[in-house]
Z-matrix of the N, CA and C atoms (Angstrom, degrees):
N
C 1 1.437
C 2 1.519 1 111.23
N 3 1.306 2 114.45 1 -37.90
C 4 1.454 3 118.92 2 -179.61
C 5 1.523 4 110.31 3 -66.50
N 6 1.346 5 117.42 4 -34.20
C 7 1.461 6 120.65 5 177.71
C 8 1.525 7 110.55 6 -62.85
N 9 1.326 8 116.33 7 -39.97
C 10 1.471 9 120.00 8 -179.25
C 11 1.531 10 111.26 9 -68.23
N 12 1.334 11 115.91 10 -38.99
C 13 1.470 12 118.95 11 176.87
C 14 1.530 13 111.38 12 -63.09
N 15 1.318 14 116.18 13 -44.66
C 16 1.473 15 120.19 14 179.16
C 17 1.523 16 109.66 15 -64.00
N 18 1.319 17 117.00 16 -44.16
C 19 1.454 18 120.85 17 178.83
C 20 1.525 19 110.93 18 -62.81
N 21 1.335 20 117.39 19 -42.76
C 22 1.462 21 121.61 20 180.00
C 23 1.529 22 110.90 21 -62.39
N 24 1.321 23 116.86 22 -49.04
C 25 1.459 24 119.89 23 -177.84
C 26 1.536 25 112.32 24 -69.30
N 27 1.309 26 117.48 25 -33.15
C 28 1.470 27 119.41 26 177.56
C 29 1.529 28 110.58 27 -69.44
N 30 1.331 29 116.94 28 -40.42
C 31 1.464 30 119.67 29 176.17
C 32 1.528 31 111.01 30 -66.96
N 33 1.326 32 116.76 31 -37.38
C 34 1.457 33 121.11 32 178.35
C 35 1.530 34 110.85 33 -64.26
N 36 1.317 35 118.20 34 -44.91
C 37 1.470 36 120.65 35 178.18
C 38 1.526 37 110.65 36 -67.29
N 39 1.333 38 117.00 37 -37.37
C 40 1.462 39 119.88 38 177.19
C 41 1.525 40 110.25 39 -64.39
N 42 1.313 41 117.64 40 -41.94
C 43 1.464 42 122.10 41 -179.93
C 44 1.520 43 110.94 42 -66.23
N 45 1.325 44 116.47 43 -44.17
C 46 1.463 45 119.89 44 179.79
C 47 1.530 46 111.89 45 -71.99
N 48 1.322 47 116.46 46 -29.58
C 49 1.466 48 120.67 47 179.90
C 50 1.521 49 112.11 48 -74.02
N 51 1.313 50 117.97 49 -27.28
C 52 1.458 51 121.88 50 179.90
C 53 1.521 52 108.99 51 -88.73
N 54 1.288 53 114.71 52 82.67
C 55 1.464 54 119.36 53 -179.75
C 56 1.520 55 107.53 54 -92.07
N 57 1.302 56 117.00 55 126.63
C 58 1.467 57 119.69 56 -177.50
C 59 1.525 58 109.97 57 -86.28
N 60 1.336 59 116.14 58 154.88
C 61 1.462 60 121.75 59 177.58
C 62 1.515 61 111.10 60 -89.01
N 63 1.295 62 116.51 61 8.04
C 64 1.460 63 120.46 62 -179.31
C 65 1.521 64 109.46 63 -74.24
N 66 1.328 65 115.44 64 133.45
C 67 1.461 66 121.53 65 -179.50
C 68 1.525 67 108.16 66 -88.05
N 69 1.333 68 117.65 67 136.88
C 70 1.481 69 119.68 68 178.32
C 71 1.538 70 111.37 69 -60.49
N 72 1.318 71 114.94 70 161.35
C 73 1.466 72 120.51 71 -175.26
C 74 1.529 73 112.98 72 -69.31
N 75 1.327 74 118.45 73 -31.05
C 76 1.459 75 119.93 74 -177.08
C 77 1.540 76 112.49 75 -83.76
N 78 1.320 77 116.67 76 4.29
C 79 1.464 78 122.81 77 179.60
C 80 1.529 79 108.30 78 -107.83
N 81 1.338 80 115.92 79 142.83
C 82 1.470 81 121.12 80 178.84
C 83 1.529 82 108.64 81 -66.60
N 84 1.325 83 116.79 82 134.41
C 85 1.454 84 122.10 83 -178.31
C 86 1.537 85 110.49 84 -65.06
N 87 1.336 86 117.99 85 152.29
C 88 1.474 87 121.16 86 -172.98
C 89 1.535 88 114.88 87 -57.60
N 90 1.333 89 118.26 88 -40.04
C 91 1.465 90 119.97 89 -178.90
C 92 1.525 91 110.81 90 -65.51
N 93 1.325 92 115.19 91 -44.58
C 94 1.470 93 120.30 92 178.37
C 95 1.515 94 111.24 93 -67.30
N 96 1.327 95 116.21 94 -37.57
C 97 1.463 96 120.75 95 -179.84
C 98 1.528 97 110.45 96 -66.84
N 99 1.324 98 117.69 97 -36.80
C 100 1.465 99 120.71 98 177.85
C 101 1.532 100 110.02 99 -63.97
N 102 1.325 101 117.19 100 -43.67
C 103 1.469 102 120.57 101 177.22
C 104 1.518 103 111.85 102 -64.54
N 105 1.340 104 115.75 103 -40.55
C 106 1.463 105 120.11 104 179.21
C 107 1.525 106 111.03 105 -64.85
N 108 1.327 107 117.30 106 -43.82
C 109 1.465 108 120.27 107 178.78
C 110 1.525 109 111.66 108 -65.46
N 111 1.336 110 116.79 109 -34.65
C 112 1.469 111 119.93 110 176.69
C 113 1.521 112 109.96 111 -61.55
N 114 1.319 113 116.78 112 -47.59
C 115 1.469 114 120.08 113 -179.92
C 116 1.531 115 111.63 114 -67.35
N 117 1.327 116 117.28 115 -34.58
C 118 1.462 117 120.69 116 177.00
C 119 1.530 118 109.75 117 -63.71
N 120 1.332 119 116.90 118 -43.11
C 121 1.467 120 119.78 119 179.04
C 122 1.528 121 111.49 120 -66.86
N 123 1.321 122 117.55 121 -36.67
C 124 1.469 123 119.77 122 175.81
C 125 1.526 124 110.99 123 -65.29
N 126 1.328 125 116.39 124 -38.71
C 127 1.466 126 120.24 125 177.35
C 128 1.531 127 110.32 126 -66.20
N 129 1.329 128 116.40 127 -40.53
C 130 1.464 129 119.65 128 176.41
C 131 1.529 130 110.48 129 -59.63
N 132 1.324 131 116.09 130 -42.33
C 133 1.460 132 119.98 131 179.30
C 134 1.510 133 112.52 132 -65.54
N 135 1.322 134 117.37 133 -35.30
C 136 1.460 135 119.37 134 179.38
C 137 1.518 136 111.67 135 -71.53
N 138 1.312 137 117.25 136 -21.54
C 139 1.466 138 120.35 137 179.74
C 140 1.526 139 112.35 138 -73.99
N 141 1.340 140 118.31 139 -13.20
C 142 1.458 141 120.46 140 176.79
C 143 1.521 142 111.26 141 -68.58
N 144 1.331 143 118.01 142 -21.23
C 145 1.456 144 121.79 143 179.95
C 146 1.520 145 112.48 144 -81.27
N 147 1.310 146 118.00 145 -11.76
C 148 1.461 147 121.75 146 -178.87
C 149 1.532 148 108.04 147 -85.45
N 150 1.334 149 115.88 148 137.04
C 151 1.450 150 119.57 149 178.76
C 152 1.529 151 108.96 150 -60.97
N 153 1.318 152 115.82 151 133.68
C 154 1.462 153 120.98 152 -174.30
C 155 1.534 154 111.06 153 -86.77
N 156 1.297 155 116.14 154 78.99
C 157 1.456 156 122.07 155 172.98
C 158 1.530 157 107.11 156 -104.83
N 159 1.317 158 118.52 157 164.03
C 160 1.474 159 120.08 158 -169.33
C 161 1.531 160 116.91 159 -47.74
N 162 1.307 161 119.85 160 -47.72
C 163 1.463 162 119.84 161 -176.06
C 164 1.523 163 113.54 162 -104.54
N 165 1.316 164 117.96 163 15.41
C 166 1.465 165 119.57 164 -174.95
C 167 1.523 166 112.28 165 -67.25
N 168 1.340 167 118.14 166 -39.69
C 169 1.462 168 119.65 167 179.51
C 170 1.518 169 110.83 168 -65.59
N 171 1.303 170 117.15 169 -39.52
C 172 1.462 171 120.12 170 177.47
C 173 1.519 172 110.34 171 -67.87
N 174 1.328 173 115.51 172 -41.70
C 175 1.463 174 120.77 173 -175.13
C 176 1.527 175 111.89 174 -69.25
N 177 1.343 176 117.16 175 -46.74
C 178 1.458 177 120.61 176 -174.50
C 179 1.528 178 113.17 177 -99.17
N 180 1.333 179 117.20 178 -28.82
C 181 1.455 180 120.24 179 -173.89
C 182 1.505 181 114.58 180 -80.49
N 183 1.301 182 117.90 181 -33.27
C 184 1.458 183 121.14 182 -175.67
C 185 1.522 184 111.44 183 -59.22
N 186 1.308 185 116.30 184 -45.19
C 187 1.470 186 119.73 185 -178.93
C 188 1.530 187 110.99 186 -64.60
N 189 1.334 188 116.79 187 -38.06
C 190 1.472 189 119.75 188 179.53
C 191 1.527 190 111.26 189 -66.03
N 192 1.323 191 116.36 190 -44.09
C 193 1.464 192 119.37 191 179.79
C 194 1.528 193 111.36 192 -66.95
N 195 1.320 194 117.06 193 -39.74
C 196 1.466 195 119.80 194 177.78
C 197 1.525 196 111.26 195 -63.54
N 198 1.336 197 116.82 196 -35.52
C 199 1.463 198 120.24 197 177.00
C 200 1.529 199 111.05 198 -65.66
N 201 1.321 200 117.04 199 -40.07
C 202 1.471 201 120.42 200 177.22
C 203 1.525 202 110.01 201 -63.64
N 204 1.334 203 117.07 202 -45.21
C 205 1.471 204 119.59 203 179.03
C 206 1.521 205 111.28 204 -63.56
N 207 1.337 206 116.42 205 -36.18
C 208 1.462 207 119.96 206 -179.82
C 209 1.524 208 110.86 207 -67.84
N 210 1.333 209 117.89 208 -39.59
C 211 1.465 210 119.78 209 179.97
C 212 1.528 211 111.64 210 -66.90
N 213 1.341 212 117.27 211 -28.37
C 214 1.457 213 120.02 212 178.78
C 215 1.526 214 112.46 213 -97.71
N 216 1.322 215 117.34 214 10.34
C 217 1.464 216 123.50 215 176.60
C 218 1.536 217 111.85 216 52.84
N 219 1.312 218 115.04 217 52.04
C 220 1.457 219 120.97 218 177.81
C 221 1.527 220 108.90 219 -145.09
N 222 1.312 221 116.21 220 -178.49
C 223 1.463 222 120.17 221 176.08
C 224 1.524 223 108.94 222 -134.43
N 225 1.325 224 115.57 223 176.03
C 226 1.462 225 119.71 224 -174.13
C 227 1.535 226 111.44 225 -68.05
N 228 1.315 227 118.11 226 -32.33
C 229 1.469 228 120.23 227 179.68
C 230 1.529 229 111.04 228 -66.61
N 231 1.311 230 117.19 229 -46.25
C 232 1.462 231 119.95 230 178.93
C 233 1.530 232 109.80 231 -65.53
N 234 1.323 233 117.36 232 -35.71
C 235 1.464 234 120.77 233 177.15
C 236 1.532 235 110.59 234 -63.46
N 237 1.318 236 117.20 235 -43.28
C 238 1.469 237 120.53 236 179.47
C 239 1.525 238 111.25 237 -64.43
N 240 1.335 239 116.82 238 -42.68
C 241 1.465 240 120.09 239 178.57
C 242 1.526 241 110.86 240 -63.48
N 243 1.332 242 115.39 241 -41.78
C 244 1.465 243 119.33 242 -179.63
C 245 1.523 244 111.25 243 -67.10
N 246 1.318 245 116.47 244 -41.71
C 247 1.464 246 119.63 245 179.40
C 248 1.525 247 110.56 246 -65.28
N 249 1.323 248 117.52 247 -36.66
C 250 1.463 249 121.13 248 176.64
C 251 1.531 250 110.15 249 -65.66
N 252 1.336 251 117.11 250 -42.08
C 253 1.466 252 120.95 251 178.82
C 254 1.526 253 110.61 252 -62.05
N 255 1.347 254 116.62 253 -46.56
C 256 1.462 255 119.60 254 -178.55
C 257 1.523 256 111.41 255 -70.82
N 258 1.314 257 118.23 256 -25.34
C 259 1.468 258 120.72 257 175.76
C 260 1.521 259 110.31 258 -69.76
N 261 1.315 260 117.27 259 -29.24
C 262 1.463 261 121.14 260 177.19
C 263 1.525 262 111.08 261 -80.22
N 264 1.327 263 117.53 262 -14.57
C 265 1.466 264 122.70 263 176.69
C 266 1.534 265 108.21 264 -119.53
N 267 1.327 266 118.00 265 79.85
C 268 1.462 267 120.49 266 -171.96
C 269 1.530 268 114.37 267 -64.75
N 270 1.334 269 117.96 268 -26.05
C 271 1.476 270 118.89 269 178.91
C 272 1.533 271 110.28 270 -62.73
N 273 1.327 272 115.35 271 -43.30
C 274 1.465 273 119.54 272 179.89
C 275 1.533 274 110.49 273 -68.36
N 276 1.327 275 116.18 274 -37.50
C 277 1.455 276 120.69 275 -179.62
C 278 1.532 277 110.95 276 -67.22
N 279 1.317 278 117.27 277 -38.25
C 280 1.472 279 120.85 278 177.76
C 281 1.522 280 110.11 279 -64.43
N 282 1.341 281 117.30 280 -42.67
C 283 1.469 282 120.47 281 177.78
C 284 1.525 283 110.87 282 -61.88
N 285 1.341 284 115.92 283 -40.59
C 286 1.469 285 119.24 284 179.26
C 287 1.524 286 110.55 285 -64.78
N 288 1.327 287 117.30 286 -42.62
C 289 1.459 288 119.49 287 -178.18
C 290 1.531 289 112.28 288 -70.72
N 291 1.318 290 117.96 289 -24.13
C 292 1.471 291 119.49 290 171.43
C 293 1.527 292 109.58 291 -66.33
N 294 1.346 293 116.58 292 -41.74
C 295 1.471 294 120.26 293 176.25
C 296 1.527 295 110.70 294 -64.91
N 297 1.330 296 116.39 295 -41.21
C 298 1.461 297 120.88 296 -178.32
C 299 1.525 298 110.70 297 -64.12
N 300 1.327 299 117.05 298 -45.42
C 301 1.465 300 119.50 299 -179.24
C 302 1.524 301 111.00 300 -66.09
N 303 1.343 302 117.53 301 -36.53
C 304 1.463 303 119.98 302 176.80
C 305 1.532 304 110.73 303 -65.43
N 306 1.334 305 116.17 304 -40.87
C 307 1.467 306 120.09 305 179.42
C 308 1.522 307 111.28 306 -65.72
N 309 1.342 308 117.38 307 -43.74
C 310 1.470 309 120.56 308 179.14
C 311 1.523 310 111.08 309 -65.84
N 312 1.324 311 117.54 310 -37.14
C 313 1.472 312 120.94 311 177.87
C 314 1.522 313 109.98 312 -65.46
N 315 1.331 314 117.16 313 -41.26
C 316 1.457 315 120.94 314 179.00
C 317 1.531 316 110.56 315 -63.21
N 318 1.331 317 117.54 316 -43.26
C 319 1.463 318 120.76 317 178.66
C 320 1.519 319 111.09 318 -65.56
N 321 1.325 320 116.87 319 -40.29
C 322 1.461 321 120.96 320 178.82
C 323 1.530 322 110.88 321 -64.69
N 324 1.331 323 116.59 322 -42.75
C 325 1.464 324 120.01 323 178.81
C 326 1.520 325 111.64 324 -64.11
N 327 1.329 326 117.49 325 -40.66
C 328 1.462 327 119.66 326 179.74
C 329 1.525 328 110.84 327 -66.58
N 330 1.337 329 117.65 328 -35.92
C 331 1.466 330 120.26 329 175.60
C 332 1.522 331 111.29 330 -66.40
N 333 1.337 332 116.63 331 -39.90
C 334 1.461 333 119.90 332 178.55
C 335 1.522 334 111.30 333 -63.96
N 336 1.323 335 117.27 334 -40.48
C 337 1.465 336 120.81 335 177.95
C 338 1.527 337 110.08 336 -64.11
N 339 1.324 338 117.07 337 -43.42
C 340 1.466 339 120.57 338 179.35
C 341 1.530 340 110.66 339 -64.01
N 342 1.331 341 117.36 340 -39.91
C 343 1.464 342 120.26 341 177.74
C 344 1.520 343 111.54 342 -65.65
N 345 1.328 344 117.32 343 -40.38
C 346 1.459 345 120.37 344 178.62
C 347 1.524 346 110.83 345 -64.09
N 348 1.334 347 117.44 346 -39.71
C 349 1.466 348 120.46 347 177.62
C 350 1.523 349 110.75 348 -64.32
N 351 1.336 350 116.74 349 -41.02
C 352 1.461 351 120.90 350 179.38
C 353 1.524 352 110.92 351 -65.30
N 354 1.325 353 117.68 352 -41.31
C 355 1.462 354 121.28 353 178.73
C 356 1.520 355 110.22 354 -65.03
N 357 1.332 356 117.34 355 -41.70
C 358 1.462 357 120.47 356 178.64
C 359 1.527 358 110.78 357 -64.45
N 360 1.322 359 117.65 358 -40.64
C 361 1.468 360 120.84 359 179.07
C 362 1.527 361 110.72 360 -65.60
N 363 1.336 362 117.36 361 -41.17
C 364 1.466 363 120.62 362 178.71
C 365 1.524 364 111.24 363 -65.28
N 366 1.322 365 117.02 364 -40.73
C 367 1.461 366 120.69 365 178.61
C 368 1.515 367 110.98 366 -63.89
N 369 1.318 368 116.92 367 -43.28
C 370 1.471 369 120.93 368 178.85
C 371 1.525 370 110.42 369 -64.29
N 372 1.318 371 117.36 370 -40.57
C 373 1.456 372 121.27 371 179.47
C 374 1.533 373 110.60 372 -63.55
N 375 1.340 374 117.12 373 -41.77
C 376 1.467 375 120.50 374 178.43
C 377 1.524 376 111.14 375 -64.37
N 378 1.342 377 116.31 376 -43.17
C 379 1.464 378 119.59 377 179.87
C 380 1.518 379 110.60 378 -63.86
N 381 1.329 380 117.54 379 -40.37
C 382 1.458 381 120.98 380 178.99
C 383 1.521 382 111.22 381 -65.69
N 384 1.329 383 116.70 382 -39.07
C 385 1.461 384 118.81 383 -179.97
C 386 1.521 385 110.92 384 -69.31
N 387 1.321 386 117.67 385 -31.72
C 388 1.465 387 119.96 386 176.63
C 389 1.525 388 111.15 387 -70.72
N 390 1.319 389 116.82 388 -33.00
C 391 1.467 390 119.93 389 178.01
C 392 1.523 391 111.35 390 -69.63
N 393 1.322 392 117.31 391 -28.81
C 394 1.465 393 121.00 392 -178.11
C 395 1.522 394 112.61 393 -78.02
N 396 1.326 395 118.22 394 -14.97
C 397 1.460 396 120.29 395 178.80
C 398 1.527 397 109.77 396 -64.49
N 399 1.348 398 117.73 397 143.68
C 400 1.464 399 118.73 398 178.70
C 401 1.526 400 109.79 399 -68.20
N 402 1.302 401 114.11 400 142.71
C 403 1.457 402 120.15 401 179.79
C 404 1.512 403 109.00 402 -74.20
N 405 1.305 404 117.35 403 133.63
C 406 1.453 405 121.81 404 176.19
C 407 1.517 406 107.77 405 -91.21
N 408 1.320 407 116.39 406 134.24
C 409 1.457 408 117.47 407 -179.64
C 410 1.530 409 110.01 408 -67.36
N 411 1.302 410 114.68 409 143.97
C 412 1.455 411 119.40 410 179.38
C 413 1.524 412 108.52 411 -73.46
N 414 1.312 413 116.59 412 142.31
C 415 1.458 414 120.98 413 -179.81
C 416 1.521 415 109.35 414 -72.37
N 417 1.327 416 115.21 415 128.88
C 418 1.456 417 121.01 416 178.65
C 419 1.528 418 108.24 417 -86.58
N 420 1.305 419 118.85 418 121.45
C 421 1.457 420 118.95 419 176.72
C 422 1.532 421 109.79 420 -71.44
N 423 1.322 422 115.12 421 138.84
C 424 1.465 423 119.53 422 179.50
C 425 1.519 424 108.47 423 -78.54
N 426 1.300 425 115.02 424 143.15
C 427 1.468 426 117.29 425 177.73
C 428 1.533 427 109.70 426 -64.26
N 429 1.302 428 116.77 427 144.86
C 430 1.459 429 122.18 428 -175.57
C 431 1.525 430 112.51 429 -75.33
N 432 1.327 431 118.83 430 -19.71
C 433 1.465 432 120.44 431 -175.18
C 434 1.523 433 112.94 432 -83.35
N 435 1.320 434 120.28 433 -10.16
C 436 1.463 435 120.67 434 178.58
C 437 1.515 436 109.24 435 -85.75
N 438 1.353 437 117.74 436 128.99
C 439 1.461 438 119.98 437 179.89
C 440 1.524 439 110.42 438 -76.48
N 441 1.327 440 114.78 439 149.43
C 442 1.457 441 120.43 440 179.00
C 443 1.523 442 107.13 441 -87.34
N 444 1.315 443 116.09 442 121.76
C 445 1.454 444 120.86 443 -177.25
C 446 1.515 445 108.26 444 -118.31
N 447 1.362 446 115.78 445 130.62
C 448 1.446 447 120.69 446 175.19
C 449 1.517 448 107.91 447 -100.54
N 450 1.288 449 117.49 448 138.54
C 451 1.461 450 117.68 449 176.29
C 452 1.531 451 110.21 450 -67.51
N 453 1.314 452 116.38 451 137.10
C 454 1.463 453 121.67 452 -175.19
C 455 1.513 454 112.23 453 -81.69
N 456 1.314 455 117.43 454 -23.21
C 457 1.451 456 118.65 455 -174.33
C 458 1.522 457 114.03 456 -85.24
N 459 1.306 458 120.56 457 -5.86
C 460 1.472 459 121.22 458 178.62
C 461 1.520 460 109.47 459 -89.14
N 462 1.324 461 115.79 460 123.96
C 463 1.464 462 117.57 461 179.02
C 464 1.520 463 110.61 462 -72.90
N 465 1.281 464 113.62 463 148.91
C 466 1.448 465 119.78 464 -179.82
C 467 1.525 466 108.30 465 -84.00
N 468 1.330 467 115.87 466 121.59
C 469 1.459 468 120.03 467 -179.71
C 470 1.511 469 109.22 468 -102.43
N 471 1.272 470 114.46 469 137.50
C 472 1.454 471 120.09 470 178.89
C 473 1.516 472 107.29 471 -108.33
N 474 1.289 473 114.70 472 125.48
C 475 1.470 474 118.34 473 179.31
C 476 1.515 475 108.40 474 -80.97
N 477 1.320 476 116.23 475 139.98
C 478 1.470 477 117.93 476 -179.67
C 479 1.524 478 110.24 477 -69.25
N 480 1.317 479 114.50 478 142.21
C 481 1.459 480 119.11 479 178.39
C 482 1.526 481 108.28 480 -76.86
N 483 1.282 482 117.19 481 137.55
C 484 1.467 483 119.03 482 -179.60
C 485 1.527 484 110.14 483 -67.70
N 486 1.315 485 114.10 484 152.90
C 487 1.448 486 120.22 485 -179.09
C 488 1.532 487 110.91 486 -65.53
N 489 1.322 488 116.13 487 -39.45
C 490 1.458 489 121.71 488 178.22
C 491 1.527 490 108.26 489 -121.24
N 492 1.308 491 118.67 490 102.41
C 493 1.466 492 120.04 491 -177.54
C 494 1.534 493 112.54 492 -69.35
N 495 1.299 494 117.24 493 -24.13
C 496 1.459 495 119.99 494 178.59
C 497 1.523 496 107.92 495 -80.41
N 498 1.307 497 117.01 496 115.06
C 499 1.465 498 120.37 497 -175.81
C 500 1.525 499 112.14 498 -75.55
N 501 1.309 500 117.03 499 -17.88
C 502 1.459 501 118.77 500 179.30
C 503 1.520 502 111.40 501 -74.86
N 504 1.333 503 115.54 502 -33.99
C 505 1.460 504 118.79 503 -178.08
C 506 1.513 505 109.13 504 -99.43
N 507 1.271 506 116.36 505 118.16
C 508 1.453 507 121.49 506 174.00
C 509 1.508 508 106.33 507 -127.63
N 510 1.322 509 117.46 508 132.18
C 511 1.469 510 118.85 509 -177.17
C 512 1.518 511 110.73 510 -66.75
N 513 1.296 512 114.40 511 149.76
C 514 1.457 513 121.09 512 179.82
C 515 1.517 514 107.66 513 -80.99
N 516 1.293 515 115.64 514 124.11
C 517 1.466 516 120.66 515 178.36
C 518 1.524 517 107.80 516 -83.83
N 519 1.307 518 116.89 517 135.33
C 520 1.466 519 117.88 518 178.39
C 521 1.516 520 110.46 519 -67.61
N 522 1.290 521 114.86 520 143.54
C 523 1.456 522 120.15 521 178.91
C 524 1.525 523 108.82 522 -73.66
N 525 1.328 524 117.47 523 147.04
C 526 1.467 525 119.52 524 -175.79
C 527 1.520 526 113.16 525 -65.31
N 528 1.289 527 118.85 526 -27.44
C 529 1.454 528 119.90 527 -178.00
C 530 1.521 529 112.70 528 -94.49
N 531 1.311 530 117.91 529 1.12
C 532 1.454 531 120.23 530 -179.64
C 533 1.530 532 109.03 531 -94.66
N 534 1.308 533 116.82 532 121.64
C 535 1.445 534 121.87 533 178.77
C 536 1.512 535 108.00 534 -119.91
N 537 1.298 536 117.65 535 142.81
C 538 1.463 537 119.07 536 178.21
C 539 1.520 538 110.66 537 -67.59
N 540 1.282 539 115.12 538 149.38
C 541 1.458 540 120.52 539 179.20
C 542 1.516 541 108.99 540 -73.22
N 543 1.341 542 116.56 541 134.04
C 544 1.452 543 120.63 542 -179.03
C 545 1.488 544 110.80 543 -98.16
C-alpha cells in the first residue's frame, strides 16, 4: 500500500510539475493578444486628447474600444479572461510587453520620420516662396553736400482736415425714409 501511495504522489508531483506553455482554447493567443494590447494602449493614449468631463470616457471611449475589439474579432469578456490568464503567467506577459514596446517604438519612430519630412518640405517651400518675391531696390542715401531745393513756382496745397479723424468712428447717417415721430 505504501508503494502505491509513493507512486501516486510522485506521479502527481510529476504531472503538476510539468506545466505546458500551451494556451487554452478560450484564451486569446499570445501574438494576437500582443497586437490587441498595442491597439488598446494606443486607444488609451488617444483618450488623453478628450476633455475630461464626467461622462466623456464613457461617451467617446466606448466606441473606440469596441472598434478595437471588433477588428480583433473578440469581445471585452474574452479580453478580460485572457488578461487575467496572462497576469497569472507573468513570463508570457513580459514577453508580450517586450513585443508591444517594440511595436509602439517602431510606430513612434515612423511618425517622427514622417514629421521630420513634412517639416523639411514646409521649410523648403517657404524658402522657395521667399526667393520668388521680387527684389526691392535698396534705398540710395542722398549725399549730404547737395542742398535741398524746392521749386518756387508750385503752389502749396493744403489738404482739408477730415471731419472725423478717427477712422473707426463714423457717424450714422439718417436714412432718407426715416422720420422722427412727432
